[in-house]
Biopython code that builds the backbone (N, CA, C, O; Angstrom):
import numpy as np
from Bio.PDB.StructureBuilder import StructureBuilder

atoms = [
    (1, "MET", "N", (0.945, -1.411, 0.041)),
    (1, "MET", "CA", (-0.224, 0.047, 0.095)),
    (1, "MET", "C", (1.297, 1.093, 0.199)),
    (1, "MET", "O", (2.472, 1.076, 0.565)),
    (2, "LYS", "N", (0.210, 1.975, -0.437)),
    (2, "LYS", "CA", (0.916, 3.359, -0.386)),
    (2, "LYS", "C", (1.052, 4.529, 0.688)),
    (2, "LYS", "O", (0.000, 5.053, 1.053)),
    (3, "LEU", "N", (1.989, 4.885, 1.108)),
    (3, "LEU", "CA", (1.757, 6.160, 2.676)),
    (3, "LEU", "C", (0.989, 6.679, 2.214)),
    (3, "LEU", "O", (1.034, 7.219, 3.320)),
    (4, "PRO", "N", (-0.042, 7.311, 1.473)),
    (4, "PRO", "CA", (-0.439, 8.531, 1.209)),
    (4, "PRO", "C", (-1.727, 7.941, 2.253)),
    (4, "PRO", "O", (-2.156, 8.350, 3.332)),
    (5, "VAL", "N", (-2.291, 6.203, 0.923)),
    (5, "VAL", "CA", (-3.866, 5.465, 1.517)),
    (5, "VAL", "C", (-3.616, 5.062, 3.239)),
    (5, "VAL", "O", (-4.489, 5.035, 4.107)),
    (6, "THR", "N", (-2.160, 4.771, 3.398)),
    (6, "THR", "CA", (-1.901, 4.435, 4.975)),
    (6, "THR", "C", (-2.427, 5.302, 5.914)),
    (6, "THR", "O", (-3.160, 4.838, 6.787)),
    (7, "ILE", "N", (-2.019, 7.229, 5.861)),
    (7, "ILE", "CA", (-2.604, 7.217, 6.254)),
    (7, "ILE", "C", (-3.303, 8.391, 6.128)),
    (7, "ILE", "O", (-3.314, 9.260, 7.000)),
    (8, "ILE", "N", (-3.878, 8.456, 5.097)),
    (8, "ILE", "CA", (-5.073, 8.798, 5.564)),
    (8, "ILE", "C", (-6.552, 7.574, 6.246)),
    (8, "ILE", "O", (-7.623, 8.006, 6.673)),
    (9, "GLY", "N", (-6.231, 6.282, 6.176)),
    (9, "GLY", "CA", (-7.060, 5.413, 6.350)),
    (9, "GLY", "C", (-6.840, 5.023, 7.517)),
    (9, "GLY", "O", (-7.597, 4.150, 7.941)),
    (10, "SER", "N", (-5.345, 5.715, 8.752)),
    (10, "SER", "CA", (-5.048, 5.477, 10.129)),
    (10, "SER", "C", (-6.178, 6.265, 10.560)),
    (10, "SER", "O", (-7.231, 5.866, 11.058)),
    (11, "LEU", "N", (-5.576, 8.181, 10.132)),
    (11, "LEU", "CA", (-6.709, 8.563, 10.690)),
    (11, "LEU", "C", (-7.920, 8.439, 11.119)),
    (11, "LEU", "O", (-8.363, 8.231, 12.249)),
    (12, "LEU", "N", (-8.721, 8.678, 9.498)),
    (12, "LEU", "CA", (-9.678, 8.254, 9.826)),
    (12, "LEU", "C", (-10.498, 6.757, 11.363)),
    (12, "LEU", "O", (-11.190, 6.642, 12.375)),
    (13, "LEU", "N", (-9.605, 5.983, 10.289)),
    (13, "LEU", "CA", (-10.075, 4.922, 11.672)),
    (13, "LEU", "C", (-9.491, 5.089, 13.301)),
    (13, "LEU", "O", (-9.878, 4.456, 14.283)),
    (14, "LEU", "N", (-8.323, 6.268, 13.231)),
    (14, "LEU", "CA", (-8.556, 7.093, 14.512)),
    (14, "LEU", "C", (-9.521, 7.465, 15.058)),
    (14, "LEU", "O", (-9.858, 6.986, 16.141)),
    (15, "ALA", "N", (-10.147, 8.335, 14.496)),
    (15, "ALA", "CA", (-10.913, 9.312, 14.574)),
    (15, "ALA", "C", (-12.113, 8.589, 14.768)),
    (15, "ALA", "O", (-12.819, 9.302, 15.481)),
    (16, "VAL", "N", (-13.168, 6.710, 14.286)),
    (16, "VAL", "CA", (-13.656, 6.605, 14.454)),
    (16, "VAL", "C", (-13.124, 5.954, 16.029)),
    (16, "VAL", "O", (-13.787, 5.501, 16.963)),
    (17, "ALA", "N", (-12.298, 6.054, 15.929)),
    (17, "ALA", "CA", (-11.416, 4.741, 17.981)),
    (17, "ALA", "C", (-11.886, 5.859, 18.804)),
    (17, "ALA", "O", (-12.264, 5.789, 19.973)),
    (18, "ALA", "N", (-11.795, 7.275, 17.788)),
    (18, "ALA", "CA", (-11.538, 8.306, 19.621)),
    (18, "ALA", "C", (-13.700, 8.286, 19.771)),
    (18, "ALA", "O", (-14.358, 8.781, 20.686)),
    (19, "PHE", "N", (-14.112, 7.709, 18.805)),
    (19, "PHE", "CA", (-15.506, 8.579, 19.145)),
    (19, "PHE", "C", (-15.958, 7.314, 20.258)),
    (19, "PHE", "O", (-16.451, 7.368, 21.385)),
    (20, "CYS", "N", (-15.518, 6.093, 19.328)),
    (20, "CYS", "CA", (-15.618, 4.735, 20.523)),
    (20, "CYS", "C", (-15.296, 4.730, 22.020)),
    (20, "CYS", "O", (-15.674, 4.094, 23.004)),
    (21, "VAL", "N", (-14.220, 5.962, 21.696)),
    (21, "VAL", "CA", (-13.929, 5.875, 23.332)),
    (21, "VAL", "C", (-15.101, 6.627, 24.009)),
    (21, "VAL", "O", (-15.956, 6.023, 24.657)),
    (22, "PHE", "N", (-15.107, 7.993, 23.830)),
    (22, "PHE", "CA", (-16.165, 8.876, 23.566)),
    (22, "PHE", "C", (-17.481, 7.981, 24.011)),
    (22, "PHE", "O", (-18.121, 7.740, 25.035)),
    (23, "GLY", "N", (-17.484, 7.828, 23.390)),
    (23, "GLY", "CA", (-19.143, 7.177, 23.605)),
    (23, "GLY", "C", (-19.466, 5.583, 24.563)),
    (23, "GLY", "O", (-20.518, 5.044, 24.904)),
    (24, "PHE", "N", (-18.417, 5.315, 24.704)),
    (24, "PHE", "CA", (-17.533, 3.837, 25.666)),
    (24, "PHE", "C", (-18.241, 4.738, 26.653)),
    (24, "PHE", "O", (-19.439, 4.757, 26.936)),
    (25, "LEU", "N", (-16.745, 5.857, 27.353)),
    (25, "LEU", "CA", (-17.400, 7.091, 28.689)),
    (25, "LEU", "C", (-18.770, 7.678, 29.005)),
    (25, "LEU", "O", (-18.935, 8.169, 30.122)),
    (26, "ALA", "N", (-19.912, 7.672, 27.995)),
    (26, "ALA", "CA", (-20.898, 8.413, 27.822)),
    (26, "ALA", "C", (-21.529, 7.213, 28.917)),
    (26, "ALA", "O", (-21.869, 7.414, 30.083)),
    (27, "THR", "N", (-21.570, 5.904, 28.153)),
    (27, "THR", "CA", (-22.542, 5.021, 29.124)),
    (27, "THR", "C", (-22.154, 5.205, 30.288)),
    (27, "THR", "O", (-23.061, 4.864, 31.046)),
    (28, "PHE", "N", (-21.151, 5.620, 30.917)),
    (28, "PHE", "CA", (-21.600, 5.191, 32.170)),
    (28, "PHE", "C", (-22.258, 5.916, 33.724)),
    (28, "PHE", "O", (-22.216, 5.740, 34.941)),
    (29, "GLU", "N", (-22.950, 6.952, 32.541)),
    (29, "GLU", "CA", (-23.705, 7.744, 33.662)),
    (29, "GLU", "C", (-24.850, 7.217, 33.898)),
    (29, "GLU", "O", (-25.286, 6.262, 33.254)),
    (30, "PRO", "N", (-25.657, 7.966, 35.154)),
    (30, "PRO", "CA", (-26.372, 6.972, 36.218)),
    (30, "PRO", "C", (-27.871, 7.419, 34.898)),
    (30, "PRO", "O", (-28.244, 8.416, 34.281)),
    (31, "THR", "N", (-28.172, 6.374, 35.002)),
    (31, "THR", "CA", (-29.669, 6.432, 34.349)),
    (31, "THR", "C", (-30.565, 4.953, 35.026)),
    (31, "THR", "O", (-30.200, 4.404, 36.065)),
    (32, "ASP", "N", (-31.171, 4.720, 34.611)),
    (32, "ASP", "CA", (-32.759, 3.988, 35.158)),
    (32, "ASP", "C", (-32.620, 2.468, 34.361)),
    (32, "ASP", "O", (-32.594, 1.440, 35.038)),
    (33, "ASN", "N", (-32.498, 2.401, 32.265)),
    (33, "ASN", "CA", (-31.599, 1.768, 31.189)),
    (33, "ASN", "C", (-31.192, 1.078, 31.245)),
    (33, "ASN", "O", (-30.847, 0.598, 30.165)),
    (34, "THR", "N", (-30.833, 0.363, 32.429)),
    (34, "THR", "CA", (-28.711, 0.146, 32.413)),
    (34, "THR", "C", (-28.179, -1.070, 31.791)),
    (34, "THR", "O", (-26.988, -1.377, 31.740)),
    (35, "THR", "N", (-29.686, -2.080, 31.080)),
    (35, "THR", "CA", (-29.823, -2.932, 29.777)),
    (35, "THR", "C", (-29.431, -2.307, 28.415)),
    (35, "THR", "O", (-28.673, -2.900, 27.647)),
    (36, "GLN", "N", (-29.816, -1.437, 28.213)),
    (36, "GLN", "CA", (-29.292, -0.661, 27.258)),
    (36, "GLN", "C", (-28.456, -0.132, 27.324)),
    (36, "GLN", "O", (-27.866, 0.191, 26.293)),
    (37, "PHE", "N", (-28.008, 0.208, 28.510)),
    (37, "PHE", "CA", (-26.422, 0.655, 28.017)),
    (37, "PHE", "C", (-25.568, -0.244, 28.423)),
    (37, "PHE", "O", (-25.024, 0.058, 29.485)),
    (38, "ILE", "N", (-25.205, -1.390, 27.896)),
    (38, "ILE", "CA", (-24.288, -2.209, 28.449)),
    (38, "ILE", "C", (-24.234, -2.722, 27.003)),
    (38, "ILE", "O", (-23.163, -3.077, 26.512)),
    (39, "ALA", "N", (-25.290, -2.758, 26.380)),
    (39, "ALA", "CA", (-25.568, -3.088, 25.501)),
    (39, "ALA", "C", (-24.524, -1.866, 23.657)),
    (39, "ALA", "O", (-24.251, -1.938, 22.458)),
    (40, "PHE", "N", (-24.446, -1.159, 24.648)),
    (40, "PHE", "CA", (-23.892, 0.157, 23.818)),
    (40, "PHE", "C", (-22.421, 0.306, 24.526)),
    (40, "PHE", "O", (-21.606, 1.083, 24.028)),
    (41, "ARG", "N", (-22.136, -0.360, 25.555)),
    (41, "ARG", "CA", (-20.445, -0.327, 25.857)),
    (41, "ARG", "C", (-19.967, -1.381, 24.909)),
    (41, "ARG", "O", (-18.985, -1.061, 24.238)),
    (42, "ILE", "N", (-20.489, -2.628, 24.713)),
    (42, "ILE", "CA", (-19.945, -3.789, 24.235)),
    (42, "ILE", "C", (-19.782, -3.564, 22.478)),
    (42, "ILE", "O", (-18.878, -3.996, 21.762)),
    (43, "GLY", "N", (-21.068, -2.682, 22.053)),
    (43, "GLY", "CA", (-20.862, -2.303, 20.661)),
    (43, "GLY", "C", (-19.927, -1.053, 20.914)),
    (43, "GLY", "O", (-18.911, -1.484, 20.370)),
    (44, "TYR", "N", (-19.636, 0.020, 21.305)),
    (44, "TYR", "CA", (-18.799, 0.862, 20.776)),
    (44, "TYR", "C", (-16.855, -0.012, 21.056)),
    (44, "TYR", "O", (-15.785, -0.113, 20.455)),
    (45, "ALA", "N", (-17.733, -0.571, 22.821)),
    (45, "ALA", "CA", (-16.021, -1.356, 22.752)),
    (45, "ALA", "C", (-15.248, -2.640, 21.328)),
    (45, "ALA", "O", (-14.132, -2.927, 20.895)),
    (46, "ILE", "N", (-16.475, -2.986, 21.120)),
    (46, "ILE", "CA", (-15.932, -3.961, 19.906)),
    (46, "ILE", "C", (-15.591, -2.902, 18.050)),
    (46, "ILE", "O", (-14.809, -3.019, 17.107)),
    (47, "VAL", "N", (-16.426, -2.218, 18.333)),
    (47, "VAL", "CA", (-15.748, -1.714, 16.914)),
    (47, "VAL", "C", (-14.425, -0.350, 17.545)),
    (47, "VAL", "O", (-13.700, 0.178, 16.702)),
    (48, "GLY", "N", (-14.306, 0.031, 19.001)),
    (48, "GLY", "CA", (-12.906, 1.106, 18.711)),
    (48, "GLY", "C", (-12.223, 0.242, 18.825)),
    (48, "GLY", "O", (-11.047, 0.567, 18.657)),
    (49, "VAL", "N", (-12.521, -1.741, 19.251)),
    (49, "VAL", "CA", (-11.093, -2.218, 18.408)),
    (49, "VAL", "C", (-10.831, -2.852, 17.862)),
    (49, "VAL", "O", (-9.749, -3.426, 17.980)),
    (50, "CYS", "N", (-11.686, -3.098, 16.959)),
    (50, "CYS", "CA", (-11.692, -3.381, 15.407)),
    (50, "CYS", "C", (-11.257, -2.168, 14.633)),
    (50, "CYS", "O", (-11.287, -2.283, 13.408)),
    (51, "CYS", "N", (-10.935, -1.245, 15.044)),
    (51, "CYS", "CA", (-10.536, 0.147, 14.666)),
    (51, "CYS", "C", (-8.906, 0.435, 14.859)),
    (51, "CYS", "O", (-7.941, 0.710, 14.147)),
    (52, "LEU", "N", (-9.140, 0.249, 15.977)),
    (52, "LEU", "CA", (-7.014, -0.242, 16.797)),
    (52, "LEU", "C", (-6.030, -1.818, 15.343)),
    (52, "LEU", "O", (-5.243, -1.772, 14.397)),
    (53, "LEU", "N", (-6.545, -2.536, 15.848)),
    (53, "LEU", "CA", (-6.093, -3.271, 15.102)),
    (53, "LEU", "C", (-6.462, -3.825, 13.736)),
    (53, "LEU", "O", (-6.181, -4.985, 13.434)),
    (54, "GLY", "N", (-7.507, -2.450, 12.365)),
    (54, "GLY", "CA", (-7.059, -2.287, 11.564)),
    (54, "GLY", "C", (-6.044, -1.147, 11.476)),
    (54, "GLY", "O", (-5.053, -1.058, 10.751)),
    (55, "ILE", "N", (-6.500, -0.344, 12.336)),
    (55, "ILE", "CA", (-5.046, 1.102, 11.882)),
    (55, "ILE", "C", (-3.745, 0.325, 12.216)),
    (55, "ILE", "O", (-2.866, 1.052, 11.753)),
    (56, "GLY", "N", (-3.025, -0.979, 12.884)),
    (56, "GLY", "CA", (-2.197, -1.903, 13.353)),
    (56, "GLY", "C", (-2.116, -2.630, 12.185)),
    (56, "GLY", "O", (-0.977, -2.926, 11.824)),
    (57, "PHE", "N", (-3.001, -2.974, 11.533)),
    (57, "PHE", "CA", (-2.485, -3.599, 10.213)),
    (57, "PHE", "C", (-2.070, -2.804, 9.221)),
    (57, "PHE", "O", (-0.971, -2.933, 8.683)),
    (58, "LEU", "N", (-2.946, -1.904, 8.907)),
    (58, "LEU", "CA", (-2.096, -0.680, 7.813)),
    (58, "LEU", "C", (-0.794, -0.665, 8.061)),
    (58, "LEU", "O", (0.145, -0.988, 7.333)),
    (59, "ILE", "N", (-0.822, -0.119, 9.543)),
    (59, "ILE", "CA", (0.677, 0.279, 9.292)),
    (59, "ILE", "C", (2.256, -0.644, 9.063)),
    (59, "ILE", "O", (3.435, -0.374, 8.833)),
    (60, "SER", "N", (1.376, -1.903, 9.299)),
    (60, "SER", "CA", (2.292, -3.426, 9.776)),
    (60, "SER", "C", (2.132, -3.495, 7.931)),
    (60, "SER", "O", (3.227, -3.550, 7.371)),
    (61, "LYS", "N", (1.409, -3.495, 7.377)),
    (61, "LYS", "CA", (1.569, -4.097, 5.499)),
    (61, "LYS", "C", (2.479, -3.062, 4.570)),
    (61, "LYS", "O", (2.755, -2.958, 3.375)),
    (62, "THR", "N", (2.758, -2.425, 5.683)),
    (62, "THR", "CA", (3.353, -0.759, 5.065)),
    (62, "THR", "C", (4.656, -0.869, 5.316)),
    (62, "THR", "O", (5.580, -0.642, 4.534)),
    (63, "LEU", "N", (4.727, -1.325, 6.751)),
    (63, "LEU", "CA", (6.779, -1.441, 7.196)),
    (63, "LEU", "C", (6.719, -2.696, 6.107)),
    (63, "LEU", "O", (7.599, -3.314, 5.508)),
    (64, "ARG", "N", (6.440, -2.713, 6.112)),
    (64, "ARG", "CA", (6.586, -4.135, 5.515)),
    (64, "ARG", "C", (7.041, -3.784, 4.039)),
    (64, "ARG", "O", (8.061, -4.404, 3.742)),
    (65, "LYS", "N", (6.584, -2.990, 3.068)),
    (65, "LYS", "CA", (7.221, -2.509, 1.554)),
    (65, "LYS", "C", (8.348, -1.990, 1.680)),
    (65, "LYS", "O", (8.955, -1.585, 0.689)),
]
sb = StructureBuilder()
sb.init_structure("model")
sb.init_model(0)
sb.init_chain("A")
sb.init_seg("    ")
for serial, (resi, resn, name, xyz) in enumerate(atoms, 1):
    if name == "N":
        sb.init_residue(resn, " ", resi, " ")
    sb.init_atom(name, np.array(xyz, "f"), 0.0, 1.0, " ", f" {name:<3s}", serial, name[0])
structure = sb.get_structure()
């Protein structure tokens, strides 16, 4: 992969991961409906970890070539 594609892709995935961090932290606000927020916590965590893995994949592919 070319370097500009890696940089742009990494920045986009990093932005999504940052959004997931803020969303994950926002689900810890006190509320009456805790089951819905547990689902959001799991969703934010899965998407955030997948974005970080994608960033690692892009960087490792670029460094190999």
